[in-house]
C-alpha positions, -999 to +999 in steps of 0.1 A: -276+202+138-269+224+106-232+231+117-226+192+122-241+183+089-221+209+070-187+197+084-195+161+076-213+166+044-180+155+024-181+124+040-217+114+034-224+083+010-255+092-005-266+054-014-259+043+024-277+072+035-308+064+014-306+027+026-302+039+062-334+061+058-352+030+048-349+018+087-360+050+102-395+069+102-400+087+071-402+123+087-367+118+100-353+113+065-374+142+051-358+165+076-325+154+071-327+157+035-342+191+038-312+202+064-284+186+043-297+206+013-300+237+032-264+236+042-251+230+009-247+191+008-271+184-022-247+157-035-249+138+000-286+141-004-292+130-038-304+092-033-323+101-004-342+128-027-352+100-046-364+081-016-384+108-004-402+116-037-413+078-039-425+074-002-434+108+013-470+118+009-474+141+035-457+172+047-438+172+080-427+202+104-390+208+104-394+214+140-417+185+155-444+198+176-441+232+159-469+249+135-480+230+108-501+258+090-488+290+078-452+285+075-436+280+042-432+246+026-405+229+010-423+208-019-392+187-029-388+174+010-424+179+018-412+198+049-431+225+067-404+253+074-415+262+108-379+271+122-351+290+111-318+269+104-282+284+106-248+268+103-225+283+126-192+281+111 
């Protein structure tokens, strides 16, 4: 997933992405924002970041069903980083 995001990052419209996020479960948007920023697509995640700051109150695990306590947490995206992410380029 990280590889695909890194390849598509230049084509992401941040405003449209944030609008689309409003139609999906909030944890999906949190994970997507974290992954986008992780692969260096911060510009594409900019409007999404504002949406998450406004809406997210709870942390969500990066890997659904994975550990929620113990792993590091990303306070910007409110994501429990319970999996290693690598983009293969």
